[in-house]
C-alpha angles and dihedrals in degrees: 000000000000093000091050091051092045091050090049091051093048095056098044108261116336130264135167096312092054093057111098092208087062092054091046089053091047091049089048092051091047089048090050092047092051099040099024093081090052091046092048090047089050092047091046091048091048091049091046090050090048090048090050091049091050091047091048091047090049090049092051090046091051091048090049090047090052091047090048090049090049091049091047091050091048091048091050090049091049090047091051091047091048092049091049091047092049090051090051091049091050091048091049091047090052092049091047091049091050091048092049091047091049091047091049090050090050091048090047091052090047091049092048091049091047093049091045090052090047090052090050090049091050091048090049090048091048090049091049091047091048091048090051092048092048091047092047090048090048090050091049091048091047091049092049092047092046092051092049093046094047092048091053096046103035122049137181138066099274095050089046090059092050091048092051090049092049092047092049090051094046099078091051091054096044099048 
């Protein structure tokens, strides 16, 4: 305070130039004038860098959005293709199942007809065999009866030879 008072006394009273706040303000304005341009340039550069970073980030984001849209479109196309393909596979499987079922039914009918024919053939063979056996048995019974009857009715050695010859020839003629 003494120095302020002494300075005020030396200049004849005071005034604006004697006030230290004035000189601090003047020094601050000079400081701002000298360094303000550098500070403004630094702030502008920092803001420009920030703007460039934001622009670059926005560009990358837009590029990523476009790539994502492209991938989504491709995925939707693949999904549609897969759905169409699966429907075609199901349709083909149904057709194949119907064809197999129809083929199996045809084979079953053919097998039944074949077995039925085999059964008929076996029955016919069995009937023929039975008829042969009955005929052979009838021939044998007739031969035995004829031998017995001829032996009883015809006697002698000569007639015995003719009977034996006729009996031996009888099976050949009957079969």
